[in-house]
C-alpha positions as CSV (number, residue, x, y, z in Angstrom):
1,X,-0.2,-0.1,-0.1
2,X,1.6,3.4,-1.3
3,X,2.2,6.1,1.4
4,X,-1.0,7.9,2.1
5,X,-3.4,5.8,0.4
6,X,-6.0,3.8,2.9
7,X,-7.9,1.8,0.1
8,X,-7.4,-0.4,-2.7
9,X,-9.1,-2.1,-5.3
10,X,-8.5,-5.6,-7.1
11,X,-8.8,-5.3,-11.1
12,X,-8.4,-8.5,-13.2
13,X,-7.5,-7.9,-16.8
14,X,-7.3,-10.1,-19.7
15,X,-3.8,-10.1,-21.8
16,X,-5.0,-10.5,-25.3
17,X,-7.5,-9.2,-28.0
18,X,-7.9,-12.9,-28.7
19,X,-11.7,-14.4,-28.0
20,X,-11.7,-16.9,-25.2
21,X,-13.4,-17.7,-22.0
22,X,-11.5,-16.8,-18.2
23,X,-12.8,-18.3,-15.2
24,X,-12.2,-16.6,-12.1
25,X,-13.1,-18.2,-8.8
26,X,-11.9,-18.4,-5.0
27,X,-10.7,-14.7,-4.8
28,X,-8.3,-13.9,-1.6
29,X,-6.4,-10.7,-0.5
30,X,-3.8,-11.1,2.0
31,X,-1.6,-8.6,3.9
32,X,2.2,-9.8,2.6
33,X,4.9,-9.9,5.2
34,X,8.4,-8.3,5.1
35,X,10.0,-11.4,4.5
36,X,9.8,-14.0,2.0
37,X,6.4,-15.3,0.9
38,X,5.6,-19.0,1.8
39,X,3.2,-20.2,0.1
40,X,0.1,-22.0,2.1
41,X,1.3,-25.7,2.4
42,X,5.0,-25.2,1.6
43,X,6.1,-26.2,4.8
44,X,5.0,-29.7,6.3
45,X,5.3,-30.7,10.1
46,X,8.0,-33.4,9.1
47,X,10.3,-31.0,8.1
48,X,10.5,-29.7,11.4
49,X,11.9,-30.8,14.3
50,X,10.3,-30.6,18.2
51,X,11.0,-27.4,19.4
52,X,12.9,-25.7,16.6
53,X,10.8,-23.1,15.9
54,X,10.4,-20.0,18.8
55,X,7.8,-17.5,18.6
56,X,9.2,-15.3,21.3
57,X,12.1,-16.0,23.6
58,X,15.1,-18.1,21.8
59,X,15.7,-21.6,22.5
60,X,19.0,-22.8,21.6
61,X,19.7,-26.2,21.6
62,X,22.3,-28.3,23.6
63,X,25.8,-27.7,23.4
64,X,25.5,-25.4,20.3
65,X,26.9,-22.2,22.3
66,X,31.0,-22.8,22.5
67,X,33.6,-20.7,24.8
68,X,34.4,-18.8,22.1
69,X,31.1,-17.3,21.2
70,X,30.9,-15.6,24.7
71,X,32.8,-12.6,24.8
72,X,31.9,-11.3,28.3
73,X,29.7,-12.9,31.4
74,X,28.4,-10.2,34.1
75,X,28.0,-11.3,37.4
76,X,24.6,-10.1,37.5
77,X,23.5,-13.1,34.6
78,X,24.5,-15.6,37.4
79,X,21.4,-16.8,39.1
80,X,21.4,-17.0,43.1
81,X,21.6,-20.2,44.9
82,X,24.0,-21.7,41.9
83,X,26.5,-23.7,42.9
84,X,30.1,-22.9,41.5
85,X,32.9,-25.0,41.7
86,X,35.5,-24.5,43.9
87,X,38.1,-24.3,41.2
88,X,36.3,-21.0,40.3
89,X,38.8,-18.1,41.3
90,X,38.5,-14.9,43.1
91,X,41.2,-12.4,42.4
92,X,43.5,-15.5,41.9
93,X,42.3,-17.1,44.9
94,X,40.7,-20.5,44.7
95,X,37.0,-20.0,45.8
96,X,37.9,-23.2,48.1
97,X,40.3,-21.4,49.8
98,X,38.4,-18.6,50.0
99,X,35.6,-21.0,51.8
100,X,38.2,-22.3,54.5
101,X,39.6,-18.9,55.5
102,X,36.2,-17.6,56.1
103,X,35.7,-20.7,58.7
104,X,38.8,-19.6,60.7
105,X,39.0,-15.7,60.5
106,X,41.2,-15.3,63.6
107,X,43.8,-17.3,62.1
108,X,43.8,-14.8,59.2
109,X,43.7,-11.5,61.7
110,X,46.4,-13.0,64.0
111,X,48.5,-13.8,60.9
112,X,48.5,-10.0,59.7
113,X,49.0,-6.8,61.6
114,X,45.6,-6.0,61.4
115,X,44.1,-4.4,64.5
116,X,40.5,-4.0,65.6
117,X,38.6,-1.1,67.1
118,X,37.3,-2.4,70.5
119,X,34.6,-0.1,70.1
120,X,33.2,-2.2,67.0
121,X,33.2,-5.2,69.1
122,X,29.7,-5.6,71.1
123,X,29.9,-7.9,74.5
124,X,26.2,-7.5,75.1
125,X,23.6,-5.4,74.2
126,X,24.7,-1.9,73.3
127,X,27.8,-2.7,75.4
128,X,31.3,-3.0,73.5
129,X,34.6,-4.0,74.4
130,X,35.7,-0.3,74.6
131,X,33.1,0.3,77.6
132,X,35.2,-2.3,80.0
133,X,37.8,0.4,80.0
134,X,37.1,2.4,82.9
135,X,39.4,5.6,84.6
136,X,42.3,5.1,82.4
137,X,43.3,1.3,83.6
138,X,45.2,-0.7,81.6
139,X,43.7,-4.3,82.4
140,X,45.4,-7.7,81.5
141,X,43.3,-10.9,81.6
142,X,45.4,-14.1,81.3
143,X,43.1,-17.1,81.8
144,X,40.7,-15.5,83.8
145,X,43.0,-14.3,86.3
146,X,44.1,-10.6,86.8
147,X,47.8,-10.1,86.2
148,X,49.2,-8.6,89.6
149,X,49.6,-4.8,89.6
150,X,47.4,-4.6,86.2
151,X,44.5,-3.0,88.1
152,X,44.4,0.6,89.7
153,X,41.5,0.8,92.5
154,X,39.4,3.7,91.7
155,X,36.4,1.6,93.4
156,X,36.9,-1.7,94.8
157,X,34.6,-2.9,97.8
158,X,36.4,-3.9,100.8
159,X,34.3,-7.3,100.5
160,X,37.1,-8.5,98.2
161,X,39.8,-7.7,100.7
162,X,40.1,-11.4,102.4
163,X,39.6,-9.8,105.9
164,X,40.1,-11.9,109.3
165,X,39.1,-11.0,112.6
166,X,41.4,-12.2,115.5
167,X,40.3,-12.3,119.3
168,X,36.9,-10.4,118.6
169,X,33.9,-12.4,119.9
170,X,30.5,-11.2,119.9
171,X,27.8,-11.9,122.4
172,X,24.2,-11.6,122.4
173,X,21.9,-10.4,125.7
174,X,25.0,-8.8,126.7
175,X,25.8,-6.7,128.5
176,X,21.6,-6.9,128.8
177,X,18.9,-8.0,127.1
178,X,18.6,-7.0,123.6
179,X,21.9,-5.7,123.3
180,X,25.1,-7.3,121.4
181,X,29.0,-6.8,122.7
182,X,32.1,-7.5,121.3
183,X,35.8,-7.4,122.5
184,X,38.8,-5.7,121.8
185,X,40.8,-7.7,118.9
186,X,42.1,-7.3,115.4
187,X,41.2,-7.0,111.9
188,X,43.8,-8.1,109.0
189,X,43.2,-7.4,105.4
190,X,44.9,-7.1,102.1
191,X,45.6,-3.8,101.0
192,X,45.2,-2.2,98.1
193,X,48.9,-2.6,96.7
194,X,48.4,-6.4,97.4
195,X,50.2,-6.5,101.1
196,X,48.5,-7.3,104.0
197,X,47.6,-5.1,106.9
198,X,45.8,-4.9,110.6
199,X,43.7,-2.5,112.9
200,X,43.2,-2.6,116.3
201,X,39.5,-2.8,116.9
202,X,38.2,-1.4,120.2
203,X,35.7,-3.2,122.2
204,X,31.9,-2.1,121.7
205,X,28.5,-2.6,121.8
206,X,25.1,-2.1,119.9
207,X,21.3,-1.9,120.9
208,X,18.3,-4.0,119.4
209,X,15.3,-2.0,118.8
210,X,13.1,-3.7,116.6
211,X,15.0,-3.4,113.6
212,X,18.0,-5.6,112.2
213,X,21.1,-4.5,113.4
214,X,24.1,-5.0,111.0
215,X,27.5,-4.7,112.6
216,X,30.1,-3.7,109.6
217,X,34.0,-2.5,109.3
218,X,34.8,0.0,107.0
219,X,38.5,-0.4,105.5
220,X,41.2,1.5,107.6
221,X,38.9,2.0,110.6
222,X,39.5,1.0,114.5
223,X,36.2,0.4,115.4
224,X,33.4,-1.5,114.3
225,X,30.1,0.8,113.3
226,X,26.5,-0.5,113.3
227,X,23.0,0.4,111.1
228,X,19.8,-0.9,110.6
229,X,20.1,0.1,106.8
230,X,21.6,-2.7,104.7
231,X,22.7,-0.4,102.0
232,X,24.4,1.7,104.2
233,X,26.7,-1.1,106.0
234,X,27.2,-2.7,102.4
235,X,28.7,0.4,100.6
236,X,32.1,1.2,99.3
237,X,35.0,0.0,101.3
238,X,32.8,-2.0,104.0
239,X,31.5,-5.1,104.8
240,X,29.0,-7.0,107.1
241,X,30.9,-9.0,110.2
242,X,27.6,-9.6,112.3
243,X,23.8,-9.4,112.3
244,X,21.8,-9.1,115.4
245,X,18.1,-9.4,115.3
246,X,17.7,-9.0,119.2
247,X,17.3,-11.6,122.3
248,X,20.1,-14.6,121.2
249,X,19.5,-14.4,117.5
250,X,23.2,-13.3,116.7
251,X,24.6,-14.7,113.2
252,X,28.2,-13.6,112.5
253,X,30.2,-14.0,109.5
254,X,33.7,-13.6,110.8
255,X,35.2,-13.6,114.1
256,X,33.9,-15.9,117.3
257,X,30.9,-16.2,119.0
258,X,30.4,-17.6,122.9
259,X,28.4,-20.3,124.2
260,X,25.3,-19.0,125.9
261,X,23.6,-21.1,128.7
262,X,21.7,-23.9,127.2
263,X,22.8,-23.3,123.6
264,X,25.8,-22.5,121.0
265,X,25.6,-19.4,118.9
266,X,25.8,-19.6,115.2
267,X,29.5,-20.0,114.0
268,X,30.6,-21.4,117.5
269,X,31.8,-24.7,116.2
270,X,34.3,-25.2,114.3
271,X,35.0,-28.4,112.3
272,X,37.8,-29.4,114.4
273,X,35.5,-29.6,117.2
274,X,32.9,-32.1,115.7
275,X,34.0,-35.9,116.0
276,X,33.4,-37.4,112.5
277,X,29.8,-38.9,112.6
278,X,28.9,-37.1,115.2
279,X,26.2,-35.1,114.1
280,X,23.0,-36.1,112.6
281,X,21.7,-33.7,109.7
282,X,17.9,-34.1,111.1
283,X,19.3,-32.8,114.2
284,X,21.0,-29.9,113.0
285,X,19.1,-26.2,113.6
286,X,16.5,-27.5,116.1
287,X,15.2,-26.3,119.3
288,X,17.2,-25.5,122.5
289,X,15.5,-27.0,125.5
290,X,14.1,-29.8,127.0
291,X,10.0,-31.1,127.1
292,X,8.4,-28.3,129.1
293,X,4.9,-30.2,129.3
294,X,3.9,-32.6,131.9
295,X,2.1,-36.2,131.8
296,X,3.3,-36.1,128.0
297,X,2.8,-39.7,127.8
298,X,-0.6,-39.6,129.2
299,X,0.2,-42.6,131.9
300,X,-1.2,-40.2,134.5
301,X,-4.9,-39.7,132.6
302,X,-6.5,-36.8,131.2
303,X,-6.9,-34.6,133.9
304,X,-4.5,-31.7,132.4
305,X,-6.4,-31.6,129.0
306,X,-9.8,-30.5,127.7
307,X,-12.1,-30.1,124.7
308,X,-13.2,-26.5,123.3
309,X,-14.6,-25.8,120.1
310,X,-17.1,-24.3,117.9
311,X,-19.5,-25.0,115.2
312,X,-20.8,-28.4,113.8
313,X,-17.5,-30.1,114.5
314,X,-17.7,-29.1,118.2
315,X,-21.4,-29.9,118.6
316,X,-20.6,-33.3,117.2
317,X,-17.7,-33.5,119.3
318,X,-16.8,-37.3,120.4
319,X,-15.5,-38.2,124.1
320,X,-11.5,-37.7,124.3
321,X,-10.1,-40.8,125.5
322,X,-6.7,-43.1,125.5
323,X,-6.1,-45.7,122.9
324,X,-3.7,-48.4,124.2
325,X,-2.1,-51.1,122.9
326,X,-4.6,-51.6,120.1
327,X,-5.2,-50.1,116.5
328,X,-3.7,-46.7,116.3
329,X,-2.0,-47.2,119.7
330,X,1.4,-47.8,120.7
331,X,2.3,-51.1,122.2
332,X,3.6,-49.7,125.4
333,X,1.9,-46.7,125.5
334,X,-1.2,-45.1,124.9
335,X,-2.4,-42.3,122.5
336,X,-4.8,-39.6,122.9
337,X,-7.8,-40.0,120.7
338,X,-10.2,-36.9,119.9
339,X,-13.2,-37.5,117.0
340,X,-16.5,-36.0,115.6
341,X,-19.3,-38.4,115.5
342,X,-21.0,-36.8,112.5
343,X,-20.2,-35.1,109.0
344,X,-20.6,-31.6,110.0
345,X,-17.9,-29.5,108.2
346,X,-17.6,-26.3,109.8
347,X,-15.9,-25.4,113.2
348,X,-13.4,-26.9,114.9
349,X,-12.6,-28.9,118.4
350,X,-9.5,-27.9,120.2
351,X,-7.6,-29.8,122.8
352,X,-6.0,-27.5,125.4
353,X,-3.5,-28.4,128.0
354,X,-3.6,-27.2,131.7
355,X,-1.6,-26.9,134.6
356,X,-3.1,-28.4,137.8
357,X,-2.4,-25.8,140.6
358,X,-2.1,-26.2,144.3
359,X,-5.8,-26.4,144.8
360,X,-6.2,-29.4,142.4
361,X,-7.6,-27.2,140.1
362,X,-6.9,-26.5,136.1
363,X,-4.9,-23.2,135.4
364,X,-4.0,-21.9,132.1
365,X,-0.7,-20.6,133.0
366,X,1.0,-23.9,131.8
367,X,4.4,-23.2,130.9
368,X,6.5,-20.3,132.1
369,X,7.7,-18.1,129.0
370,X,10.0,-15.7,128.5
371,X,9.2,-12.4,126.1
372,X,11.3,-12.0,122.9
373,X,12.3,-16.1,123.1
374,X,11.1,-18.5,120.5
375,X,9.2,-21.7,121.4
376,X,8.1,-24.6,119.7
377,X,5.0,-26.7,120.0
378,X,5.2,-30.0,118.0
379,X,3.4,-33.2,118.2
380,X,2.7,-36.5,115.9
381,X,-0.6,-36.4,114.4
382,X,-2.8,-39.6,112.7
383,X,-5.4,-37.9,110.9
384,X,-8.4,-39.5,109.7
385,X,-10.7,-37.5,107.2
386,X,-9.6,-34.1,108.8
387,X,-7.4,-31.3,108.7
388,X,-5.3,-30.4,111.8
389,X,-3.2,-27.3,113.3
390,X,-1.0,-26.7,116.1
391,X,-1.3,-23.1,118.0
392,X,0.2,-21.7,121.1
393,X,-1.8,-19.6,123.3
394,X,0.2,-16.7,125.1
395,X,-0.9,-16.0,128.6
396,X,-0.4,-12.8,130.8
397,X,1.0,-13.2,134.6
398,X,-2.5,-12.8,135.7
399,X,-3.6,-15.6,133.6
400,X,-5.5,-13.3,131.2
401,X,-4.9,-13.7,127.6
402,X,-2.1,-11.7,125.6
403,X,-3.2,-8.4,124.4
404,X,-0.2,-8.1,122.0
405,X,-0.9,-11.9,120.3
406,X,-3.3,-14.0,121.9
407,X,-2.6,-17.0,119.4
408,X,0.4,-18.2,117.2
409,X,-0.5,-21.1,114.7
410,X,1.2,-23.3,112.5
411,X,0.3,-24.3,108.9
412,X,-3.1,-25.7,108.2
413,X,-2.0,-29.6,108.0
414,X,-3.5,-32.3,105.8
415,X,-1.6,-35.3,107.1
416,X,-2.3,-39.1,106.4
417,X,-3.3,-41.4,108.9
418,X,-0.1,-43.3,108.7
419,X,0.8,-46.4,110.4
420,X,-1.5,-48.2,112.4
421,X,0.7,-49.7,114.9
422,X,3.7,-47.4,115.4
423,X,2.7,-43.7,116.3
424,X,6.4,-43.3,116.0
425,X,6.2,-43.1,112.4
426,X,3.4,-40.4,112.3
427,X,3.9,-37.2,110.6
428,X,4.7,-33.9,113.1
429,X,2.3,-30.8,113.5
430,X,4.2,-28.1,114.7
431,X,4.2,-23.9,115.2
432,X,7.2,-21.8,116.2
433,X,6.8,-18.4,117.6
434,X,8.2,-15.7,119.6
435,X,6.6,-15.0,122.7
436,X,4.9,-11.5,122.7
437,X,6.4,-8.3,125.1
438,X,3.4,-9.6,127.8
439,X,3.6,-13.0,128.0
440,X,4.3,-15.0,130.8
441,X,3.0,-18.3,130.2
442,X,2.1,-20.3,127.1
443,X,-0.7,-22.9,127.1
444,X,-0.1,-25.6,124.0
445,X,-3.4,-26.4,121.9
446,X,-4.0,-28.8,118.9
447,X,-6.9,-28.2,116.5
448,X,-8.9,-30.9,114.8
449,X,-10.8,-29.2,111.9
450,X,-14.5,-30.3,111.0
451,X,-14.9,-33.4,109.1
452,X,-14.1,-33.6,105.3
453,X,-16.9,-33.0,102.9
454,X,-18.7,-36.6,101.8
455,X,-17.8,-38.1,104.9
456,X,-19.6,-39.0,107.9
457,X,-17.3,-39.3,110.6
458,X,-13.4,-37.9,111.4
459,X,-10.6,-38.6,114.1
460,X,-7.3,-37.5,115.4
461,X,-4.9,-39.5,117.1
462,X,-2.0,-37.3,119.0
463,X,1.4,-38.8,120.3
464,X,4.4,-37.6,122.1
465,X,3.5,-33.8,122.4
466,X,6.6,-31.1,123.1
467,X,7.0,-27.7,124.1
468,X,10.6,-26.6,124.3
469,X,12.8,-23.6,123.7
470,X,14.1,-22.9,119.9
471,X,15.1,-20.1,117.8
472,X,14.1,-18.2,115.0
473,X,16.5,-20.2,112.7
474,X,15.7,-23.7,113.4
475,X,14.8,-25.5,110.0
476,X,13.7,-28.9,111.8
477,X,11.2,-29.6,114.8
478,X,12.7,-30.1,118.3
479,X,13.0,-33.7,118.8
480,X,10.8,-35.3,121.4
481,X,12.1,-35.6,125.2
482,X,9.9,-36.9,128.1
483,X,8.8,-33.8,130.2
484,X,10.8,-33.1,133.3
485,X,8.6,-32.0,135.8
486,X,4.9,-33.0,136.3
487,X,2.0,-33.4,139.0
488,X,1.9,-36.6,141.3
489,X,-0.7,-38.4,140.1
490,X,-2.1,-42.4,139.8
491,X,0.9,-44.6,141.0
492,X,3.7,-42.6,139.9
493,X,5.7,-39.7,141.5
494,X,7.7,-37.4,139.3
495,X,10.1,-34.4,140.4
496,X,9.0,-31.2,142.4
497,X,5.4,-31.9,142.8
498,X,4.7,-33.9,146.1
499,X,2.6,-31.4,147.7
500,X,-0.5,-32.5,145.2
501,X,-1.4,-35.8,143.9
502,X,-1.1,-39.8,144.7
503,X,2.0,-41.3,146.0
504,X,2.8,-45.1,145.3
505,X,2.3,-46.1,149.4
506,X,4.9,-48.5,148.8
507,X,7.6,-45.8,148.2
508,X,7.2,-42.7,149.8
509,X,9.3,-40.6,152.3
510,X,9.2,-37.0,153.2
511,X,9.5,-34.9,155.8
512,X,10.7,-37.5,158.8
513,X,7.3,-39.6,157.5
514,X,7.1,-42.7,155.8
515,X,4.4,-45.1,154.4
516,X,4.6,-48.8,153.5
517,X,2.1,-50.9,152.4
518,X,-0.6,-48.8,154.0
519,X,1.4,-48.3,157.2
520,X,2.7,-45.0,158.4
521,X,5.6,-44.3,160.1
522,X,8.4,-42.1,161.5
523,X,11.8,-42.4,159.5
524,X,13.2,-43.8,162.5
525,X,10.9,-46.2,163.8
526,X,12.3,-49.4,165.1
527,X,10.9,-52.4,166.7
528,X,12.0,-55.1,169.0
529,X,9.5,-57.9,170.1
530,X,6.7,-56.2,168.4
531,X,7.2,-53.1,170.6
532,X,8.3,-49.6,169.2
533,X,11.8,-48.9,170.3
534,X,12.5,-45.9,168.5
535,X,9.6,-43.5,166.7
536,X,6.3,-44.4,165.9
537,X,4.2,-46.8,163.6
538,X,0.2,-46.2,162.9
539,X,-0.8,-49.6,161.2
540,X,-3.7,-49.7,158.7
541,X,-5.6,-51.8,161.1
542,X,-5.7,-48.9,163.7
543,X,-2.8,-50.1,165.8
544,X,-0.3,-47.6,167.1
545,X,3.1,-48.4,168.3
546,X,5.3,-45.6,169.6
547,X,7.8,-44.8,172.7
548,X,5.2,-42.1,174.3
549,X,1.3,-41.8,173.6
550,X,-0.3,-38.6,175.1
551,X,-4.0,-38.7,175.6
552,X,-4.5,-35.5,177.9
553,X,-6.0,-32.2,177.0
554,X,-2.7,-30.4,178.0
555,X,0.4,-30.7,175.9
556,X,3.8,-29.2,175.3
557,X,4.5,-26.9,172.4
558,X,4.8,-28.7,169.2
559,X,3.5,-32.1,170.5
560,X,0.7,-33.8,168.8
561,X,-2.2,-33.1,170.9
562,X,-4.7,-35.8,169.4
563,X,-4.5,-38.3,166.8
564,X,-7.9,-39.6,164.8
565,X,-8.3,-42.4,162.5
566,X,-10.7,-43.8,160.7
567,X,-10.6,-46.8,158.2
568,X,-13.7,-48.9,156.5
569,X,-15.1,-49.2,153.1
570,X,-17.3,-46.0,151.8
571,X,-17.0,-42.5,152.7
572,X,-14.9,-41.9,156.2
573,X,-15.4,-38.9,158.2
574,X,-14.2,-37.7,161.5
575,X,-15.5,-34.8,163.7
576,X,-12.9,-33.0,165.8
577,X,-13.7,-31.6,169.4
578,X,-13.0,-28.0,170.1
579,X,-9.4,-27.2,168.9
580,X,-7.1,-25.4,170.8
581,X,-5.9,-21.4,168.9
582,X,-3.0,-21.9,166.6
583,X,-3.9,-25.7,165.6
584,X,-2.4,-26.9,162.6
585,X,-4.5,-30.0,161.2
586,X,-3.0,-32.4,158.8
587,X,-5.4,-35.1,157.2
588,X,-4.4,-38.2,155.6
589,X,-6.4,-40.4,153.2
590,X,-5.3,-43.8,151.5
591,X,-7.3,-45.7,149.5
592,X,-7.7,-48.3,146.7
593,X,-9.3,-46.6,143.7
594,X,-11.2,-49.0,141.2
595,X,-12.9,-48.0,138.4
596,X,-14.5,-50.5,135.9
597,X,-15.6,-49.8,132.3
598,X,-17.5,-52.2,130.8
599,X,-18.2,-50.3,127.4
600,X,-19.0,-46.7,126.4
601,X,-17.3,-43.4,127.5
602,X,-14.3,-43.3,129.6
603,X,-14.6,-43.7,133.7
604,X,-13.0,-41.5,135.7
605,X,-12.7,-42.3,139.8
606,X,-11.0,-39.3,142.1
607,X,-10.3,-39.7,146.0
608,X,-11.0,-36.2,147.7
609,X,-11.3,-34.7,151.0
610,X,-13.9,-32.3,152.2
611,X,-14.2,-30.3,155.4
612,X,-17.6,-30.0,155.3
613,X,-19.1,-29.6,152.1
614,X,-15.7,-27.7,151.0
615,X,-13.6,-29.7,148.7
616,X,-9.7,-29.8,150.0
617,X,-8.1,-31.5,147.9
618,X,-8.5,-34.3,144.6
619,X,-6.5,-36.4,143.2
620,X,-6.0,-36.6,139.5
621,X,-8.6,-38.7,137.7
622,X,-8.1,-42.4,137.8
623,X,-9.3,-43.4,133.9
624,X,-10.5,-46.8,132.1
625,X,-11.1,-46.3,128.8
626,X,-13.9,-48.5,126.8
627,X,-12.3,-51.9,125.9
628,X,-15.3,-53.5,124.6
629,X,-15.9,-56.3,124.7
630,X,-13.5,-56.7,127.2
631,X,-13.9,-55.6,130.8
632,X,-11.2,-52.4,131.8
633,X,-10.3,-52.5,135.5
634,X,-8.0,-49.6,136.6
635,X,-7.0,-49.8,140.4
636,X,-4.3,-47.5,142.1
637,X,-3.7,-47.0,145.4
638,X,-3.8,-43.5,146.6
639,X,-2.7,-41.2,149.2
640,X,-4.0,-37.9,149.5
641,X,-3.2,-35.2,152.3
642,X,-3.8,-31.6,153.1
643,X,-3.0,-29.2,156.0
644,X,-4.6,-26.3,157.3
645,X,-4.9,-23.9,160.3
646,X,-7.8,-24.2,162.6
647,X,-8.3,-21.6,165.5
648,X,-9.9,-22.3,169.2
649,X,-13.7,-23.1,169.1
650,X,-13.8,-24.9,166.0
651,X,-15.3,-28.1,165.6
652,X,-14.8,-29.4,162.1
653,X,-16.1,-32.5,160.3
654,X,-13.8,-34.2,157.9
655,X,-14.2,-36.6,155.1
656,X,-12.4,-38.8,152.6
657,X,-14.5,-40.0,149.9
658,X,-14.3,-42.1,146.4
659,X,-16.2,-40.2,144.1
660,X,-17.0,-40.1,140.1
661,X,-16.9,-43.8,138.8
662,X,-14.6,-45.0,141.6
663,X,-15.7,-48.2,143.6
664,X,-17.3,-47.0,147.0
665,X,-17.0,-50.3,148.2
666,X,-13.2,-50.2,148.7
667,X,-11.3,-49.5,151.7
668,X,-10.6,-46.0,152.9
669,X,-8.3,-45.0,155.5
670,X,-8.3,-41.1,157.0
671,X,-5.8,-40.1,159.7
672,X,-5.6,-36.6,161.5
673,X,-2.9,-35.2,163.2
674,X,-3.2,-32.1,165.2
675,X,-0.4,-29.8,166.2
676,X,-0.2,-26.3,167.5
677,X,2.5,-23.9,169.0
């Protein structure tokens, strides 16, 4: 199509003037390409190989391009991730050599004179190696050690100086309670230059006023300083040498401590003073004292215990009793059983310890304590379907509860039942606490919480209670020991309590009198041929043997004016005649207390002395617990005594009675001696 033209038309022209026919058909108009005209049908498929014709991108046949046909190759033309042969060279160095050097760059750096700027090396976060250079110090570290004289002490705490105290000893509660004192001595230490030096430290003291006292030394000082601030005591060039928290709570980091009373203060024992194998791990850091409770094996009955509580648990309480030689009881000792006969799951039942005073009554002032001292109450427990918890009740000198801290409680424990035959394997419940400032006495108690949900009853069995002194740093409970002081009860006599209780009449001696097998006699009594040759003897059948028997109304001072005796089954009574002025009446009652339990609640029997309707003295209970189907019979010989002043004209009547569940058919012997000045 010529330039400038838009349309064309087709003409068919006959080529000569002769007469002929022209046949025209299948007229086509096609656009011609710029190459050669290929007539339709001229190229067949069998003349062209597969993929030989490319319409867009080039398709080059394998191995058709040789090295000679490539003039230049750009790195941009190499596909990322493709593998290059190790023989490829980079600036004359084989690619495999470059790879080996990259795996160990330190070797290449150390082989040349290259230096690395420490500011370019990150230690942690944004901190570089250059940040370690402080104050112009040149630091040389060789294998984890600092070379000598390579660190200047721009700032170095004295805690790194390896100090040693010589001759300085610390003592708590000195010179008075809640004070700590120390003796004169030397402190040796390492100086800034690496040498050693020493300072003579003066004696001193500090007072505990409710906050921890830190005792510390400052480098070069000749005295120890104190502060209640830990930050102050650990400042630059300072080191804490001891910590005091009042009472006997003294911890020393250096120096010596002294032994105070019945315990050894912290740090006072060094290894050379301990025999190998002489310490048991479970006895370290335990309490300090013996058992301060009485009747801890309960062989003398339950007269010093009682139950208190609240809620549904207390309303369903079971009788407290002893469990002997049976399931949940020891083979040679009883355990204490307390329980709940129901499924109420609110409230609790507490068993309280009591003291027995001179009148035979219960007193809540059980154990004397010292304010500020630490005490622990612990007991072995077998728990059945309930939780339990140990408590200490603090009592003031007048018998009223402490107004500072009334109760100190231990953790609420969920103990298992444990062994049914060996109570010594039971877990221990405990509470450790400091006596408040107004406490004069402590009364331990153990709480049985209500029956667990979905159960119809619950029980606790208790074994080996102990209340003892301890300290704030104790990590183990106080080991059990038998109580050292108790009341006279049942058939047993214990130290220091002769004035109230029952005495085994086969072995009692006191104040010049002796009782043997029911007979009363003076300690110097002797006889020959059935007659007294010294002293006197009063036999249970009423026979009196004596060198002299006075039976008149007029007697000398300090003589026995009258002797009364009554013996027989059931209640015994003696009516006195008119007494002279300043008379002292001593009543002595002896009986076999017999208690029988054929089933049911525990039975308790007592021997008691009365003046008229007024009870003067009662023995502790003789208890017989239920051992169904076997009948349990408990018998004890009890001797009970009481003295009181009488005045002229009085005509009293005294009684000796077996009461409670005691068999009243047993024989009672009552003796009354009257003396006056």
